[in-house]
C-alpha positions as CSV (number, residue, x, y, z in Angstrom):
1,X,67.9,71.0,-39.4
2,X,69.0,73.0,-42.4
3,X,70.1,76.6,-41.9
4,X,68.8,77.5,-45.4
5,X,65.3,76.2,-44.5
6,X,65.3,78.2,-41.2
7,X,66.7,81.3,-43.1
8,X,64.0,80.9,-45.8
9,X,61.1,80.7,-43.3
10,X,62.4,83.7,-41.3
11,X,63.0,85.9,-44.3
12,X,59.6,85.0,-45.7
13,X,57.8,86.0,-42.5
14,X,59.7,89.3,-42.3
15,X,58.9,90.2,-45.9
16,X,55.3,89.0,-46.0
17,X,54.1,90.2,-42.5
18,X,56.5,93.0,-41.7
19,X,57.7,91.0,-38.6
20,X,60.9,92.3,-37.0
21,X,63.8,90.0,-37.9
22,X,65.6,90.3,-34.5
23,X,62.7,88.6,-32.7
24,X,62.4,85.8,-35.2
25,X,66.2,85.3,-35.3
26,X,66.4,84.8,-31.6
27,X,63.6,82.2,-31.7
28,X,65.0,80.2,-34.6
29,X,68.6,80.4,-33.5
30,X,67.7,78.3,-30.5
31,X,66.5,75.6,-32.8
32,X,69.7,75.7,-34.9
33,X,71.8,75.5,-31.7
34,X,70.1,72.2,-30.8
35,X,71.1,70.8,-34.2
36,X,74.7,72.2,-34.1
37,X,74.2,74.3,-37.2
38,X,76.4,77.3,-37.8
39,X,74.3,80.1,-36.3
40,X,76.5,82.9,-37.6
41,X,75.8,81.8,-41.2
42,X,72.1,81.8,-40.4
43,X,72.2,85.3,-38.9
44,X,74.3,86.7,-41.8
45,X,72.1,85.2,-44.4
46,X,68.8,86.5,-42.9
47,X,70.1,90.0,-42.1
48,X,71.8,90.1,-45.5
49,X,68.8,89.1,-47.6
50,X,66.6,91.6,-45.7
51,X,69.1,94.4,-46.2
52,X,69.8,93.6,-49.9
53,X,66.4,92.5,-51.0
54,X,65.9,95.4,-53.4
55,X,69.3,94.8,-55.1
56,X,68.6,91.1,-55.3
57,X,65.2,91.7,-56.8
58,X,66.6,94.1,-59.4
59,X,69.3,91.7,-60.5
60,X,66.9,88.7,-60.7
61,X,64.5,90.7,-62.8
62,X,67.1,90.6,-65.6
63,X,66.8,86.8,-66.0
64,X,63.2,86.2,-66.8
65,X,60.4,87.9,-68.6
66,X,59.5,91.2,-66.8
67,X,55.8,90.5,-66.3
68,X,56.4,86.8,-65.3
69,X,59.0,87.9,-62.7
70,X,56.7,90.6,-61.4
71,X,53.9,88.0,-60.9
72,X,56.1,85.4,-59.3
73,X,54.9,84.4,-55.8
74,X,56.9,85.9,-52.9
75,X,57.5,82.3,-51.7
76,X,59.5,81.6,-54.8
77,X,61.2,85.0,-54.9
78,X,62.5,84.4,-51.4
79,X,64.2,81.2,-52.7
80,X,65.8,83.2,-55.4
81,X,66.9,85.9,-53.0
82,X,68.4,83.2,-50.8
83,X,70.3,81.5,-53.6
84,X,71.6,84.8,-55.2
85,X,72.7,86.2,-51.8
86,X,74.8,83.2,-51.1
87,X,76.4,83.4,-54.6
88,X,77.2,87.2,-54.4
89,X,78.0,87.7,-50.7
90,X,78.9,84.4,-49.0
91,X,82.5,83.6,-50.0
92,X,82.6,80.5,-47.8
93,X,79.9,78.8,-49.9
94,X,80.9,77.8,-53.5
95,X,78.5,79.1,-56.1
96,X,77.6,75.6,-57.3
97,X,76.8,74.5,-53.8
98,X,74.6,77.6,-53.2
99,X,72.6,76.8,-56.4
100,X,72.3,73.1,-55.7
101,X,71.2,73.5,-52.1
102,X,68.7,76.2,-53.0
103,X,67.3,74.0,-55.8
104,X,67.0,71.1,-53.4
105,X,65.2,73.3,-50.9
106,X,62.8,74.4,-53.7
107,X,62.1,70.8,-54.6
108,X,61.5,69.7,-51.0
109,X,59.2,72.6,-50.2
110,X,57.4,73.1,-53.5
111,X,57.8,71.0,-56.7
112,X,60.1,69.9,-59.5
113,X,58.7,72.7,-61.6
114,X,59.6,75.4,-59.1
115,X,63.0,73.8,-58.6
116,X,63.7,73.9,-62.3
117,X,62.7,77.6,-62.4
118,X,65.0,78.5,-59.5
119,X,67.8,76.5,-61.1
120,X,67.4,78.2,-64.5
121,X,67.5,81.7,-63.1
122,X,70.4,81.2,-60.7
123,X,72.5,79.4,-63.4
124,X,71.7,82.1,-65.9
125,X,73.2,84.7,-63.5
126,X,76.3,82.5,-63.0
127,X,76.8,82.3,-66.8
128,X,76.6,86.1,-67.2
129,X,75.9,89.1,-65.0
130,X,73.5,91.1,-67.2
131,X,72.7,93.7,-64.5
132,X,72.5,97.3,-65.7
133,X,71.7,100.0,-63.2
134,X,69.9,103.1,-64.3
135,X,71.8,106.3,-65.0
136,X,69.5,108.4,-62.7
137,X,71.4,108.8,-59.4
138,X,68.4,108.1,-57.2
139,X,67.5,104.9,-58.9
140,X,71.1,103.8,-59.3
141,X,71.9,104.2,-55.6
142,X,68.6,102.7,-54.5
143,X,68.9,99.6,-56.7
144,X,72.7,99.1,-56.4
145,X,72.8,99.5,-52.6
146,X,69.3,98.3,-51.8
147,X,67.3,101.2,-50.3
148,X,63.8,102.6,-50.8
149,X,63.8,105.1,-53.7
150,X,62.1,107.9,-51.7
151,X,64.6,107.6,-48.9
152,X,67.5,107.9,-51.3
153,X,65.8,110.9,-53.0
154,X,65.5,112.6,-49.5
155,X,69.1,111.8,-48.6
156,X,70.4,113.3,-51.9
157,X,68.5,116.5,-51.3
158,X,69.9,116.7,-47.7
159,X,73.4,115.4,-48.1
160,X,74.2,115.4,-51.8
161,X,74.8,112.4,-54.1
162,X,78.4,111.6,-53.0
163,X,77.7,111.5,-49.2
164,X,74.4,109.6,-49.8
165,X,76.3,106.9,-51.6
166,X,79.0,106.8,-48.9
167,X,76.2,106.4,-46.3
168,X,74.4,103.7,-48.4
169,X,77.7,101.7,-48.7
170,X,78.6,102.1,-45.0
171,X,75.3,100.7,-43.8
172,X,75.8,97.6,-46.0
173,X,79.1,96.7,-44.4
174,X,79.5,94.6,-41.2
175,X,80.4,97.1,-38.6
176,X,83.0,96.5,-35.8
177,X,81.7,95.7,-32.4
178,X,81.9,98.7,-30.0
179,X,82.3,97.9,-26.3
180,X,82.2,100.3,-23.3
181,X,84.4,99.6,-20.3
182,X,82.6,99.5,-17.0
183,X,84.5,102.1,-15.0
184,X,82.9,100.9,-11.8
185,X,84.6,97.5,-12.3
186,X,87.8,98.0,-14.2
187,X,89.8,100.3,-16.6
188,X,90.3,100.3,-20.3
189,X,94.0,99.4,-20.0
190,X,93.2,96.4,-17.8
191,X,90.5,95.1,-20.1
192,X,92.7,95.5,-23.2
193,X,95.6,93.5,-21.5
194,X,93.1,90.9,-20.4
195,X,91.9,90.3,-24.0
196,X,95.5,90.4,-25.3
197,X,96.3,87.4,-23.1
198,X,93.5,85.6,-24.9
199,X,94.7,86.6,-28.4
200,X,91.7,89.0,-28.8
201,X,92.4,92.5,-30.0
202,X,90.3,95.4,-28.9
203,X,91.4,98.9,-30.1
204,X,90.9,102.2,-28.3
205,X,88.3,104.5,-30.0
206,X,89.6,108.0,-30.5
207,X,86.2,109.5,-29.6
208,X,86.2,108.3,-25.9
209,X,88.6,106.8,-23.5
210,X,86.0,104.3,-22.3
211,X,85.2,102.9,-25.8
212,X,86.9,100.1,-27.7
213,X,86.2,98.4,-31.0
214,X,86.9,94.8,-32.2
215,X,86.3,92.6,-35.2
216,X,86.4,89.5,-33.0
217,X,82.8,90.0,-31.8
218,X,82.0,86.3,-31.1
219,X,85.1,85.8,-29.0
220,X,84.5,89.0,-27.0
221,X,80.9,88.3,-26.3
222,X,81.5,84.7,-25.3
223,X,84.2,85.7,-22.8
224,X,83.4,85.5,-19.1
225,X,84.3,89.2,-18.9
226,X,81.0,90.1,-20.4
227,X,78.8,88.0,-18.1
228,X,80.9,89.3,-15.1
229,X,80.1,92.9,-16.1
230,X,83.4,94.3,-17.1
231,X,82.1,95.8,-20.2
232,X,78.9,96.5,-22.2
233,X,78.1,96.5,-25.9
234,X,77.3,100.0,-27.0
235,X,78.0,102.0,-30.1
236,X,80.4,104.9,-29.5
237,X,77.9,107.4,-30.8
238,X,75.5,106.5,-28.0
239,X,78.3,106.7,-25.4
240,X,79.1,110.2,-26.5
241,X,75.5,111.2,-25.7
242,X,76.0,110.1,-22.1
243,X,79.3,111.9,-22.0
244,X,77.7,115.1,-23.3
245,X,75.1,114.9,-20.5
246,X,78.1,114.8,-18.1
247,X,76.3,113.5,-15.0
248,X,78.1,114.0,-11.7
249,X,78.3,111.7,-8.6
250,X,75.4,112.1,-6.2
251,X,73.2,113.9,-8.7
252,X,69.6,113.1,-9.6
253,X,69.1,112.2,-13.3
254,X,65.9,111.5,-15.2
255,X,66.2,109.2,-18.3
256,X,63.0,109.2,-20.4
257,X,62.7,106.5,-23.0
258,X,65.4,104.7,-21.1
259,X,65.1,101.1,-22.2
260,X,66.9,98.9,-23.1
261,X,69.4,100.9,-21.1
262,X,72.7,101.4,-22.9
263,X,72.8,105.1,-22.1
264,X,71.2,104.7,-18.7
265,X,73.8,102.2,-17.5
266,X,76.6,104.5,-18.7
267,X,75.1,107.4,-16.9
268,X,75.1,105.3,-13.8
269,X,78.8,104.4,-14.3
270,X,79.7,108.0,-14.9
271,X,78.0,108.8,-11.5
272,X,80.2,106.1,-9.9
273,X,77.0,104.2,-8.9
274,X,75.9,107.1,-6.6
275,X,73.0,109.4,-6.6
276,X,69.9,108.2,-8.5
277,X,69.0,107.6,-12.1
278,X,65.2,107.4,-12.7
279,X,64.8,105.2,-15.8
280,X,61.3,105.6,-17.4
281,X,60.0,103.5,-20.3
282,X,56.6,101.9,-21.1
283,X,57.8,98.6,-22.7
284,X,58.1,95.9,-20.0
285,X,60.2,93.5,-22.1
286,X,62.8,96.3,-22.8
287,X,62.7,97.3,-19.1
288,X,63.6,93.7,-18.2
289,X,66.7,94.0,-20.4
290,X,67.6,97.2,-18.6
291,X,67.3,95.4,-15.2
292,X,69.4,92.5,-16.5
293,X,72.1,94.9,-17.7
294,X,72.2,96.8,-14.4
295,X,72.4,93.6,-12.5
296,X,75.2,92.3,-14.7
297,X,77.1,95.5,-14.3
298,X,76.4,95.6,-10.5
299,X,74.8,99.0,-10.7
300,X,72.4,99.8,-7.8
301,X,71.5,103.5,-8.3
302,X,69.0,102.9,-11.2
303,X,65.3,103.2,-10.2
304,X,63.1,101.7,-12.9
305,X,59.6,103.0,-13.6
306,X,57.5,101.3,-16.3
307,X,55.1,103.9,-17.6
308,X,54.6,106.1,-20.7
309,X,57.4,108.7,-20.6
310,X,55.0,111.4,-21.7
311,X,52.8,110.7,-18.7
312,X,55.5,110.4,-16.1
313,X,55.0,112.6,-13.0
314,X,54.5,114.3,-10.7
315,X,55.9,117.1,-12.8
316,X,58.4,119.1,-10.8
317,X,61.8,120.8,-11.5
318,X,63.6,118.2,-9.4
319,X,66.4,116.9,-11.5
320,X,70.0,118.0,-12.2
321,X,70.0,116.3,-15.6
322,X,67.2,115.1,-17.9
323,X,67.8,112.9,-20.9
324,X,65.2,112.6,-23.7
325,X,66.5,109.8,-26.0
326,X,63.6,110.3,-28.3
327,X,61.9,107.8,-30.6
328,X,63.2,108.6,-34.2
329,X,63.5,107.4,-37.7
330,X,66.7,105.6,-36.9
331,X,68.6,106.5,-40.0
332,X,71.8,106.3,-38.1
333,X,71.5,102.6,-37.2
334,X,70.8,100.9,-40.5
335,X,73.9,98.8,-40.4
336,X,72.7,97.0,-37.3
337,X,68.9,97.0,-37.9
338,X,68.2,95.3,-41.2
339,X,64.5,95.9,-41.3
340,X,64.6,99.6,-40.5
341,X,65.6,101.0,-43.9
342,X,62.3,99.7,-45.3
343,X,60.2,101.4,-42.5
344,X,62.1,104.4,-41.2
345,X,60.8,107.0,-43.7
346,X,57.1,106.1,-43.3
347,X,56.1,107.9,-40.2
348,X,58.4,111.0,-39.8
349,X,55.6,113.6,-39.4
350,X,54.1,111.7,-36.4
351,X,57.6,111.1,-34.9
352,X,58.3,114.9,-35.1
353,X,55.1,115.6,-33.1
354,X,56.0,113.0,-30.5
355,X,59.6,114.4,-30.2
356,X,58.2,117.9,-29.7
357,X,55.8,116.7,-26.9
358,X,58.7,114.7,-25.3
359,X,61.0,117.8,-25.2
360,X,58.3,120.0,-23.8
361,X,57.4,117.5,-21.1
362,X,61.0,116.8,-20.2
363,X,61.8,120.5,-19.8
364,X,59.4,120.7,-16.8
365,X,61.6,118.4,-14.7
366,X,64.9,120.3,-15.0
367,X,66.1,122.3,-12.0
368,X,67.2,125.9,-12.5
369,X,70.8,125.7,-13.6
370,X,70.3,122.0,-14.6
371,X,70.6,120.5,-18.1
372,X,68.2,119.0,-20.6
373,X,69.7,116.7,-23.3
374,X,67.8,115.8,-26.4
375,X,69.2,112.9,-28.5
376,X,68.3,110.8,-31.5
377,X,69.9,108.1,-33.6
378,X,69.1,109.7,-36.9
379,X,70.7,112.3,-39.2
380,X,67.4,113.9,-40.2
381,X,67.6,117.7,-39.6
382,X,63.8,117.8,-39.1
383,X,64.1,115.5,-36.1
384,X,67.4,117.1,-34.9
385,X,68.5,120.7,-35.4
386,X,65.0,122.0,-36.4
387,X,63.4,120.3,-33.5
388,X,65.8,121.9,-31.0
389,X,65.7,125.4,-32.5
390,X,61.9,125.3,-32.5
391,X,62.0,124.4,-28.8
392,X,64.5,127.1,-27.9
393,X,62.4,129.7,-29.8
394,X,59.5,128.8,-27.5
395,X,61.4,128.3,-24.3
396,X,63.5,131.3,-23.6
397,X,64.6,129.9,-20.2
398,X,66.8,127.4,-22.0
399,X,70.0,128.0,-24.0
400,X,72.2,125.7,-26.1
401,X,75.5,124.6,-24.4
402,X,78.2,124.0,-27.0
403,X,78.8,120.2,-27.3
404,X,82.6,120.7,-27.9
405,X,83.0,121.6,-24.2
406,X,82.3,118.0,-23.3
407,X,83.3,115.8,-26.3
408,X,86.0,116.0,-29.0
409,X,85.2,118.8,-31.6
410,X,85.5,116.3,-34.5
411,X,82.1,114.9,-33.4
412,X,80.3,118.2,-33.2
413,X,78.8,120.7,-35.6
414,X,77.4,124.2,-34.7
415,X,77.3,123.3,-31.0
416,X,75.5,120.0,-31.5
417,X,76.8,116.4,-31.2
418,X,76.7,115.0,-34.7
419,X,78.3,111.7,-35.8
420,X,78.5,110.7,-39.5
421,X,78.8,107.0,-40.0
422,X,81.1,106.8,-42.9
423,X,83.3,109.6,-41.5
424,X,83.5,108.6,-37.9
425,X,83.1,104.8,-38.2
426,X,80.1,104.7,-35.8
427,X,76.4,105.0,-35.9
428,X,74.8,108.3,-36.9
429,X,73.6,110.2,-33.8
430,X,72.6,113.7,-32.8
431,X,72.3,115.4,-29.4
432,X,71.8,118.9,-28.1
433,X,72.6,120.0,-24.5
434,X,70.4,122.8,-23.1
435,X,70.8,124.6,-19.8
436,X,67.9,126.0,-17.8
437,X,68.8,129.5,-16.7
438,X,68.6,130.3,-13.0
């Protein structure tokens, strides 16, 4: 079984049908494992090509007649993407091997003629890099860093050219693995010493005493400490959301849109596995993941309800804390979700309407004196600050609680939790904590 063939078929399905790469990767990785292929290389190649496809496409367009390249079948373009990605980004693979293996794949899958075309284009690039990016900042950043033009245009309007480029570059890097210590089972110091004895380095994160980062992801995830429930994989930005919620032992917490459960399980841990956390989500597969996580972490205070969060009831002001981790454009998680940058700007008006409904619905469940927390994994002001300010204007019984009371001020702005990926070395996230007046 050839990892390039499996990578090719996975990438082609994603680009042709809009399938999510994560699902396909899991299915095909099982095949590769049976053939002792290097799974990490397969993952890196698939995710990398999907992320960088616009840059790859732009570079390749310099090596054949414009109209001919434009009319080239996607099946053949994917071969070219595969070969060029290996040449540019995979240092472990010599350039000549990347070309030869891609040409061999083209010959076995298609024809001698296709193989000759692929060979000619890739070798032309190796002889001379003719790539010239446009002077216009929107086009240059979009093509050089591989993002949709309209998304880069929006970002430049919101964040300026310099910060937009920093964001684009950050999301193309391989991020460190963030892990959260399970306080019900151990402490950060004990976990750090445990990994030290195994020559694995985990570094404390300045944002939270329960969070650590590591560049030895495979070793950490394969260690028995994970299966035994001593830690979870969670980005620090998401952990800060739970810390801003600040749930207390024996309280009653409602978590809407709870699956797959990263924030939900941390809430449970912060409550020392007491009280109750009502976890609501409508997607059974994701709720199954939440149950698996809770079982692994030995958390027993989570009650799962599989239903549409917007229809959850009976409606009554019965909860000390309510979390609305709303569906969003996901601008903050582009480094981990390769497909999202090509989809995340398409449906924002509908997302905003959904978020507004979710906030209004969730507010009905908060006790007088209790707290409502709205969070997203995006940096889009329309989905974040504007959404919250609109809610507060209509709901005078709620007021904003300054986020810096609960989390380090570095990660806040104007009373909100706001993490900036290239600045804070974590995903982009937003949260607002609102108190219901008595």
